[in-house]
C-alpha positions in Angstrom: -25.8 21.6 16.2 -23.2 19.2 14.8 -25.8 17.6 12.5 -26.6 21.0 11.0 -22.9 21.6 10.4 -22.5 18.3 8.6 -25.6 19.0 6.4 -24.3 22.5 5.5 -20.8 21.1 4.8 -22.2 18.3 2.6 -24.4 20.6 0.6 -21.6 23.1 0.1 -19.3 20.3 -1.1 -21.9 19.1 -3.6 -22.6 22.6 -4.8 -18.9 23.5 -5.2 -18.2 20.2 -7.1 -21.1 20.9 -9.5 -20.0 24.4 -10.0 -16.6 23.3 -11.5 -18.5 21.0 -13.9 -17.1 17.9 -12.4 -18.4 14.6 -13.8 -21.2 12.9 -11.7 -19.1 9.8 -11.1 -16.2 11.8 -9.8 -18.5 13.7 -7.5 -19.8 10.4 -6.0 -16.3 9.1 -5.5 -15.2 12.4 -3.9 -18.2 12.3 -1.6 -17.4 8.7 -0.7 -13.8 9.6 0.2 -14.9 12.6 2.3 -17.3 10.3 4.3 -14.3 8.1 5.0 -12.1 11.0 6.0 -14.9 12.4 8.3 -15.2 9.0 10.0 -11.4 8.8 10.5 -11.3 12.3 12.0 -14.2 11.6 14.3 -12.8 8.3 15.5 -9.2 9.3 16.0 -9.6 13.0 16.6 -10.3 12.7 20.3 -13.7 14.4 20.0 -16.4 13.5 22.3 -18.9 12.3 19.7 -21.8 9.9 19.9 -21.5 6.4 18.6 -24.6 6.7 16.5 -23.0 9.5 14.4 -20.0 7.3 13.7 -22.1 4.3 12.8 -24.3 6.5 10.5 -21.2 7.9 8.7 -19.7 4.4 8.3 -23.0 3.1 6.8 -23.3 6.1 4.5 -19.7 5.6 3.3 -20.3 1.9 2.6 -23.5 2.4 0.8 -22.0 5.2 -1.2 -19.1 3.0 -2.3 -21.5 0.2 -3.3 -23.7 2.6 -5.2 -20.6 4.1 -7.0 -19.3 0.7 -7.9 -22.7 -0.4 -9.3 -22.9 2.7 -11.4 -19.4 2.2 -12.8 -20.3 -1.4 -13.7 -23.4 -0.2 -15.5 -21.4 2.3 -17.5 -18.9 -0.5 -18.4 -16.0 1.2 -16.7 -15.2 -1.8 -14.5 -14.7 -5.1 -16.2 -14.4 -8.6 -14.9 -11.1 -10.4 -15.5 -9.9 -13.4 -13.4 -12.5 -12.8 -10.6 -11.0 -9.4 -9.9 -12.4 -6.0 -10.9 -10.1 -3.8 -13.0 -10.7 -0.1 -13.7 -10.6 0.2 -17.4 -11.2 3.8 -18.3 -11.8 6.9 -16.1 
């Protein structure tokens, strides 16, 4: 039941973000932050939840952030300077 709720919430979030003509990169960053917020709520909310769901959400959040960072680098929005990444333009 909880998996169905997560899938419905995730699809509604993507649909609502695309309805307001949000940029694709901003949609990905927003989805990444919502994964992290869901993980924090599940870990510290006191809900009786399975460990596999928390591990799944953490892996999804990490892979989403790596994917977003790679796409930003391919679009030349991140630039290397002194071994640190700096966000040049939004």
